C-alpha positions in Angstrom: 98.4 120.5 76.6 96.3 118.0 74.7 95.5 114.6 76.2 96.2 113.0 72.9 99.8 114.1 72.9 102.4 111.9 74.5 103.3 113.2 77.9 104.8 112.0 81.2 102.4 111.9 84.2 103.4 111.3 87.8 101.0 110.9 90.7 100.4 109.1 94.0 97.4 106.9 94.8 98.7 106.7 98.4 101.7 107.8 100.5 101.6 111.6 100.4 100.0 113.6 103.2 100.0 110.4 105.2 102.3 107.7 106.5 101.6 104.3 104.9 99.8 102.6 101.9 102.4 103.8 99.5 101.5 103.6 95.8 102.9 105.8 93.0 102.2 105.8 89.3 104.6 106.8 86.5 102.9 107.0 83.1 104.1 107.9 79.6 101.5 107.8 76.9 99.8 104.4 77.1 102.4 102.8 79.4 101.8 102.7 83.2 104.2 101.5 85.9 103.1 101.2 89.5 105.7 101.6 92.3 104.9 99.9 95.5 101.5 98.8 96.9 101.3 99.2 100.6 98.7 99.2 103.4 98.2 100.9 106.7 96.4 100.1 109.8 93.2 101.8 110.8 92.8 104.2 113.7 90.2 103.8 116.4 87.5 105.6 114.4 87.4 102.9 111.7 85.4 100.3 113.7 85.9 96.8 112.5 88.2 97.7 109.7 91.3 95.4 109.4 93.4 97.3 106.8 93.4 100.3 104.6 94.8 100.1 101.0 94.8 102.6 98.2 91.9 103.3 95.9 92.8 101.8 92.6 89.9 103.1 90.5 92.3 104.6 88.0 94.3 101.4 87.6 91.1 99.4 87.1 89.9 101.8 84.4 93.4 101.6 82.7 94.4 98.0 83.4 95.3 97.3 79.8 98.0 100.0 80.0 99.8 98.6 83.1 103.2 97.2 82.2 104.4 96.2 85.7 104.6 96.9 89.4 108.0 97.6 90.8 108.4 97.1 94.6 111.2 99.0 96.3 111.4 96.9 99.5 109.5 94.5 101.7 107.9 96.6 104.4 104.1 96.4 105.0 103.5 100.0 103.9 105.0 99.0 100.5 103.8 95.4 100.0 100.7 95.0 102.4 98.1 95.9 99.7 99.5 93.6 97.0 97.2 90.5 97.5 94.1 92.7 97.7 95.0 94.8 94.6 96.0 91.7 92.5 92.7 90.1 93.1 91.2 93.0 91.1 94.0 93.9 88.7 96.7 91.5 87.6 100.2 92.8 86.6 103.8 91.3 86.7 105.8 92.3 89.8 109.5 93.1 89.8 111.3 93.0 93.2 114.5 91.9 94.9 115.0 88.4 96.3 114.0 89.0 99.9 111.1 91.2 98.9 109.7 88.5 96.5 110.0 86.0 99.4 107.9 88.2 101.6 105.4 88.9 98.8 105.0 85.1 98.2 103.8 84.5 101.7 101.0 87.1 101.2 100.1 85.7 97.8 100.0 82.1 99.3 97.6 83.2 102.1 95.4 84.9 99.5 95.4 81.8 97.2 97.2 83.8 94.4 100.7 82.2 94.4 101.4 80.7 91.0 98.9 82.9 89.2 101.0 86.1 89.5 104.2 86.7 87.5 107.1 87.5 90.0 110.3 88.6 88.5 113.5 88.9 90.5 115.7 92.0 90.0 119.0 93.3 91.3 120.6 96.7 91.3 122.2 95.8 88.0 118.9 94.9 86.2 117.3 96.8 83.4 113.6 96.3 82.8 111.9 97.4 79.5 108.4 98.8 80.2 107.0 99.8 76.8 108.2 103.3 76.0 110.0 103.5 79.3 112.8 101.4 80.9 113.9 101.2 84.5 117.3 100.8 86.1 118.1 100.5 89.8 120.5 101.6 92.5 121.2 100.2 96.0 120.0 102.1 99.1 120.0 101.0 102.7 117.1 101.0 105.1 115.9 98.9 108.1 115.4 95.8 105.8 117.8 94.3 103.3 117.5 94.4 99.5 116.2 98.0 99.1 116.4 99.7 95.7 115.8 103.1 94.3 114.4 103.3 90.7 115.4 105.4 87.7 112.7 105.5 85.0 114.1 106.5 81.6 111.3 108.0 79.6 111.2 110.0 76.3 110.7 113.2 78.4 113.7 112.5 80.7 114.7 110.5 83.8 112.4 110.2 86.8 114.0 108.9 90.0 112.0 107.3 92.9 114.3 106.8 95.9 112.2 104.3 97.8 112.8 104.4 101.6 116.5 105.1 102.4 119.1 106.5 104.6 122.9 106.8 104.1 124.2 104.3 106.7 127.9 104.0 105.9 128.5 101.3 108.5 125.4 99.1 107.9 124.9 96.1 110.1 124.3 93.8 107.1 127.1 95.3 104.9 124.6 96.4 102.2 126.1 99.8 101.4 124.3 102.6 99.5 125.6 102.9 96.0 126.5 106.6 96.1 128.6 106.3 92.9 125.6 105.0 90.9 123.4 107.8 92.4 126.0 110.4 91.3 126.2 108.9 87.8 122.4 109.1 87.5 122.5 112.8 88.6 125.3 113.6 86.2 123.3 112.1 83.3 120.4 114.4 84.2 117.3 113.9 86.3 114.1 115.5 85.2 112.1 114.8 88.4 113.0 113.3 91.7 110.5 111.7 94.0 112.2 111.3 97.4 110.8 110.1 100.8 110.2 112.7 103.5 109.6 110.7 106.7 112.4 112.3 108.7 112.4 115.7 106.9 111.9 117.4 110.3 114.9 115.8 112.0 118.2 117.7 111.7 121.5 116.0 111.2 122.1 112.4 110.2 120.3 109.2 111.2 122.6 107.1 113.4 123.9 103.8 112.1 122.1 100.6 112.7 125.3 99.1 114.0 125.0 101.2 117.2 121.8 99.4 118.2 123.4 95.9 118.1 125.9 97.0 120.8 123.1 98.3 123.1 121.0 95.1 122.6 123.9 92.9 123.5 124.7 94.9 126.6 121.1 94.7 127.8 121.1 90.9 127.2 124.3 90.5 129.2 123.0 92.5 132.2 119.6 90.7 132.3 119.5 88.1 135.2 116.3 86.4 134.0 114.6 86.0 130.6 114.6 88.8 128.1 111.6 89.7 125.9 112.4 92.0 123.0 109.8 93.4 120.6 110.5 95.0 117.3 109.0 95.2 113.8 109.0 91.7 112.2 110.2 93.2 108.9 113.2 94.9 110.4 115.5 92.0 109.4 118.7 93.8 110.4 117.4 94.2 113.9 116.4 90.5 114.0 120.0 89.5 113.2 121.2 91.8 116.0 118.9 90.0 118.5 120.1 86.6 117.2 123.7 87.8 117.7 123.0 89.0 121.2 121.3 85.7 122.1 124.3 83.8 120.8 126.8 86.0 122.7 124.9 85.5 126.0 124.2 81.8 125.3 120.4 82.1 125.3 117.9 80.1 123.4 115.6 82.2 121.2 111.8 81.7 121.0 109.6 83.4 118.4 106.2 84.8 119.2 103.8 86.2 116.6 102.8 84.9 113.2 104.5 87.7 111.2 107.7 87.2 113.2 107.8 83.5 112.6 107.1 84.0 108.9 109.8 86.6 108.4 112.4 84.7 110.3 111.6 81.6 108.3 111.8 83.3 104.9 114.9 85.5 105.7 116.7 82.4 107.2 115.9 80.2 104.1 117.1 83.0 101.8 120.3 83.6 103.7 119.5 87.1 105.0 119.5 85.8 108.7 122.3 83.7 110.1 120.8 81.5 112.8 123.1 79.1 114.6 122.0 75.5 114.7 120.0 74.7 117.8 119.4 78.3 118.8 115.7 78.5 118.0 113.5 76.8 120.6 109.8 75.8 120.3 107.2 77.5 122.4 106.4 74.4 124.4 110.1 74.3 125.5 109.8 77.6 127.4 108.8 76.0 130.7 111.8 73.7 130.6 114.4 76.4 130.0 116.2 78.3 132.7 115.1 82.0 132.6 118.7 83.2 132.3 119.1 81.1 129.2 116.0 82.3 127.4 115.2 85.2 125.1 111.8 85.8 123.4 111.6 87.8 120.2 108.0 89.0 119.6 105.7 91.3 117.7 103.8 94.1 119.3 106.2 97.1 119.5 103.4 99.4 118.4 101.0 98.3 121.1 98.7 96.3 118.7 95.9 94.9 120.9 96.1 91.3 119.6 99.9 91.2 119.3 102.2 88.8 121.3 103.6 91.6 123.5 100.1 92.9 124.3 99.0 89.4 125.4 102.1 88.9 127.5 101.6 92.3 129.2 98.0 91.4 130.0 99.0 88.0 131.4 96.7 86.1 128.9 99.4 84.3 126.9 98.9 80.6 127.6 102.5 79.4 127.5 104.6 82.4 128.5 104.3 84.6 131.6 106.3 87.7 132.4 107.7 87.4 136.0 109.2 90.0 138.3 112.8 90.6 137.3 112.3 89.8 133.6 113.7 92.4 131.1 111.4 93.7 128.4 112.9 95.7 125.5 110.8 97.7 123.0 113.2 98.1 120.1 111.1 100.6 118.1 109.7 104.1 118.4 105.9 104.4 118.4 104.4 105.5 115.1 102.4 108.7 115.6 98.9 107.6 116.9 100.2 104.5 118.6 101.7 106.2 121.7 98.7 105.5 124.0 98.6 101.8 123.2 102.3 101.5 123.8 102.0 103.4 127.1 99.3 101.1 128.3 101.4 98.0 127.6 104.4 99.6 129.4 102.3 100.3 132.4 101.1 96.7 132.5 104.7 95.4 132.2 105.8 97.5 135.2 102.8 96.1 137.2 104.1 92.6 136.5 107.5 93.6 138.0 109.4 93.6 134.7 112.4 95.9 134.0 111.3 97.8 130.9 113.6 99.5 128.4 111.5 101.7 126.1 111.1 105.2 124.7 112.9 107.2 122.0 115.6 105.2 120.4 118.1 108.0 120.8 117.6 107.8 124.6 117.7 104.0 125.1 120.0 103.2 122.2 117.6 100.3 121.3 116.3 101.8 118.0 117.4 104.0 115.1 115.2 105.1 112.3 115.5 103.5 108.9 114.8 106.9 107.2 117.1 109.7 106.1 117.3 112.8 108.3 117.8 116.3 106.9 121.5 116.1 105.9 121.0 112.8 104.1 117.9 114.2 102.3 120.1 117.1 101.1 122.8 114.6 100.1 120.3 112.7 97.9 119.1 116.0 96.3 122.7 117.1 95.7 123.6 113.8 94.1 120.5 113.7 91.8 120.4 117.5 90.9 116.8 117.3 89.7 115.1 119.9 87.6 111.8 119.2 89.4 111.4 117.9 92.9 108.3 116.1 94.2 108.5 115.1 98.0 106.6 111.9 98.8 106.1 109.5 101.7 105.1 111.7 104.6 102.5 114.0 106.1 102.1 117.5 104.7 104.4 119.2 107.2 107.1 116.7 106.2 106.6 117.3 102.5 106.7 121.0 103.1 109.9 120.8 105.2 111.5 118.6 102.5 110.6 121.2 99.9 112.5 123.8 102.0 115.5 121.5 102.1 115.5 121.2 98.3 115.4 125.0 98.0 118.4 125.2 100.3 120.5 123.0 98.1 119.7 125.0 94.9 116.4 123.6 93.5 114.4 126.4 91.9 111.5 127.1 94.3 109.0 127.2 91.4 110.1 123.6 90.4 109.2 122.2 93.9 105.8 120.6 93.5 103.9 119.5 96.6 101.1 117.0 95.8 98.3 115.2 97.5 97.1 111.7 96.7 95.4 111.9 93.2 97.1 115.1 92.1 98.7 114.6 88.7 101.9 116.3 87.6 102.0 116.3 83.8 105.3 116.9 82.1 105.4 117.9 78.4 108.4 119.3 76.6 110.3 119.5 79.9 107.6 121.7 81.5 105.8 120.3 84.6 102.4 121.4 85.8 100.0 120.1 88.4 97.0 119.9 86.1 94.3 117.5 87.1 93.2 114.8 89.6 92.5 111.1 89.4 90.4 109.2 92.0 92.5 108.5 95.1 91.6 107.7 98.7 91.1 104.9 101.1 89.7 101.4 100.4 88.8 99.6 103.5 89.4 95.9 104.0 87.1 94.1 106.4 87.5 90.3 106.7 87.4 89.1 103.1 85.6 92.2 101.8 87.6 94.7 99.8 85.9 98.1 99.5 82.5 96.9 100.5 82.5 98.9 103.8 82.0 102.5 103.0 81.2 105.7 104.9 77.5 104.7 105.5 78.4 101.3 107.1 81.1 103.0 109.2 78.6 105.7 110.3 76.2 102.9 111.3 78.9 101.1 113.3 79.8 104.3 115.1 76.2 105.0 115.8 75.8 101.4 117.2 78.9 101.8 119.3 77.7 105.1 120.8 74.0 104.6 121.5 73.2 100.9 120.9 70.3 99.3 119.1 66.6 98.9 119.7 64.6 96.3 117.8 60.8 96.3 117.7 59.0 93.1 116.6 55.3 93.4 115.7 53.1 90.7 114.2 50.1 91.9 112.2 47.0 90.1 110.8 47.2 89.8 107.1 43.4 90.1 106.6 42.5 92.8 109.2 45.9 94.5 109.7 45.4 94.4 113.5 48.3 93.7 115.9 48.2 90.0 116.9 51.3 90.0 119.1 53.8 92.5 120.3 55.3 95.0 120.1 58.2 93.1 121.7 61.2 95.4 122.3 64.8 94.1 122.4 67.7 96.4 123.2 71.5 96.0 123.1 73.9 98.8 124.3 71.1 101.3 124.8 69.7 101.0 128.3 69.9 98.4 131.1 66.5 96.7 130.7 65.8 96.0 134.4 66.2 99.6 135.3 64.2 100.9 132.3 61.1 98.8 132.3 58.8 101.9 132.5 60.6 103.6 129.5 60.4 100.4 127.3 56.7 99.9 128.3 55.8 103.4 127.3 57.8 102.9 124.1 55.7 99.8 123.3 52.5 101.7 123.9 53.7 104.4 121.6 54.4 101.9 118.8 50.9 100.4 119.3 49.3 103.8 119.1 51.3 104.7 116.0 50.4 101.5 114.1 46.7 101.9 115.0 46.8 105.4 113.7 48.5 104.4 110.5 45.8 101.7 109.9 43.1 104.3 110.5 44.6 106.3 107.7 44.5 103.1 105.4 48.2 103.0 105.0 49.3 99.4 104.2 52.9 99.7 102.9 55.4 98.2 105.3 58.0 100.7 104.4 55.7 103.6 105.3 54.8 101.9 108.6 58.5 101.3 109.5 59.5 104.9 108.7 56.6 106.3 110.9 57.4 104.0 113.8 61.1 104.9 113.7 60.4 108.7 113.6 57.9 108.6 116.5 59.9 106.3 118.6 63.2 108.1 117.8 61.8 111.5 119.0 60.4 109.9 122.2 63.6 108.1 123.1 65.7 111.2 122.5 63.4 113.4 124.6 63.5 110.8 127.4 67.2 109.8 127.4 69.2 112.2 125.2 70.3 109.2 123.1 69.7 108.2 119.5 69.9 104.4 119.2 69.6 102.6 115.9 65.9 101.7 115.7 65.1 98.5 113.7 61.4 97.8 113.3 60.6 94.2 112.2 57.0 93.7 111.0 55.6 90.2 110.2 52.2 89.2 108.8 50.2 86.2 109.6 
């Protein structure tokens, strides 16, 4: 296949072999469309990193070909990277009303609001994208206004499902448009990209409506205040909490910046129905009777700085958890967050709270927003794709989804498992995984995007494990002799008062080394620093078994 020939290319810059930072690319000839632009949170090994977003090297190199970004829904793993990517690469964004509202908050914080073209779409929209066009279909998920996308290209139709489940009794009455999906399938689908999060779960995902009943029951049984934590972006769940507070005549207080932002936007746009006078300000908490108070907060994943974490640690200035309070975690821990959640639950029990937590199927306080196996098979059956590319999940989930596709009649040779950066090229209806584009993680630290790489992270890890030792020496510019020092400063290496003999010997070794270097007529500072680091590093490792970061500072007078 020649690269000069017009072909259809499909690949992920994030979102396969991982959970989070979803970003997919559909390209025909010189027209590129980006689907979603998410972020994910770092694990404990990424010291100081605030956020991880996709590597957009390919998009930067081909920015003149980008026609648009289409955003399927408003969850962080689909919109969290938008402000960081748009600082480097501008493109118009198409999304539904609520999704645009959530994106606008991010753009405002980044100082980009007004400089980015935001275009509102519905399930009935049609968007022209150069040689391609896009139409849409309603799906349902744990946030309103979710869409799947059908890309109509000269090669054929490519469908991206977005995140979905088939909830036939949705809490917000936004039903999946099964008829539209069936019509797309009847017209012919060349390739289907479908999410795989729950590909290992048999059966159907329960309806969101079930959760509302359990929340209201817990509110009515609580004798004191209720604290409930969930994902701020789970707008359907927020409405259920509001309804339960109304039914039990409780005032509702919001804790956590993201929770306050989402409730404000969703309320203004009409996606949340909040009775007048229900929301109370934080400073009113001390004046409200506990049995008339509910607190809706962030922190269901055990995030260390979240509202729930601060409540569990008794460090929140205005709200205290007291014996007899009820705390509900209306979410299931994302893999990797279990330890943080367990620590918070332990602390809550120590404070005397009644805690309702654990798997949603056990407590009834949470259901997944993602399709289980029977629903994934239903989507495959409706779409009848020639080629199937599972996305949005770790490798075992993609593999399992591939097996489900085979079970409903997709040709096994047409099931293509990809990693981030693997390109599926389709030419004359024939698909092959042919090449790779750059893909990986870009780290966001403070205001820096991508300026913290593996070397910086290695140094941070080194510092966190063995500490730092700084040697300050002042030399005579004319004679090269030591005028003062060496002075040794350590942090995180040894306790100075108990290691005076070690540090004194280290100082003597530095003096000997510098004198020896001068006897050899070596005057370059870089050479002196390297020799001092090598000699001192060997001595410290032999003496302590540790390898601190050694930082020689040499001054001339």
